[in-house]
C-alpha positions in Angstrom: 144.4 -42.4 169.7 145.4 -39.1 171.5 144.9 -36.0 169.1 147.7 -33.4 168.8 147.0 -30.2 170.5 146.1 -26.9 168.5 147.4 -24.7 171.2 149.4 -22.6 168.8 146.8 -22.1 166.2 144.2 -21.2 168.7 146.7 -18.6 170.2 147.5 -17.1 166.8 143.6 -16.9 166.1 143.0 -15.5 169.2 145.4 -12.7 168.8 144.1 -11.9 165.3 140.4 -11.9 166.7 141.6 -9.5 169.4 143.5 -7.2 167.2 141.9 -7.4 163.7 138.8 -9.3 163.4 136.5 -9.5 166.7 133.8 -11.6 165.3 136.3 -14.6 165.2 136.6 -14.2 168.9 133.5 -16.3 169.8 134.3 -19.1 167.5 138.1 -19.3 168.9 136.5 -19.3 172.4 134.2 -22.3 171.7 137.1 -24.1 169.7 139.6 -23.6 172.7 137.1 -24.6 175.4 136.2 -27.8 173.3 140.1 -28.7 173.2 140.3 -28.2 176.8 137.5 -30.4 177.6 139.2 -32.9 175.3 142.5 -32.6 177.1 141.0 -32.9 180.5 139.3 -36.2 179.1 142.5 -37.4 178.0 141.6 -37.4 174.1 144.0 -34.7 173.1 147.6 -34.1 174.1 147.9 -31.7 176.9 151.3 -30.2 176.1 149.4 -27.3 174.3 147.1 -26.4 177.6 148.9 -23.2 178.4 148.6 -21.8 175.0 144.9 -22.9 174.7 144.2 -21.4 178.0 145.6 -18.1 176.8 143.8 -18.4 173.5 140.7 -18.8 175.6 141.2 -15.7 177.6 142.1 -13.6 174.6 139.1 -14.8 172.7 137.0 -13.8 175.7 138.4 -10.4 175.4 137.7 -10.1 171.8 134.2 -11.4 172.5 133.6 -8.6 175.0 135.1 -6.0 172.7 132.7 -7.2 169.9 129.8 -7.0 172.2 130.6 -3.5 173.3 131.3 -2.5 169.8 127.7 -3.8 168.6 126.1 -2.0 171.5 127.9 1.2 170.6 126.9 1.0 167.0 123.3 0.1 167.9 123.2 3.3 170.3 124.6 5.4 167.6 122.1 4.2 164.9 119.0 4.6 167.2 120.3 8.1 168.4 120.4 9.0 164.6 116.4 8.2 164.2 
């Protein structure tokens, strides 16, 4: 049985992770990659593939921003010592 795609949901979560809540980025990235693998294997409907690809890209950007933010906070905290 083919699962329905979650492209729209993933895209919405990726936008939220990019704009509001960066820690959600790695989770959405993992989830989108899992869905893309299922689509490639034929276990999931591939209609949402473009949305899922966009979600993966946006969540990668959110993850990068999260890492830069954590590095910046770490540098700021270390410089206070």
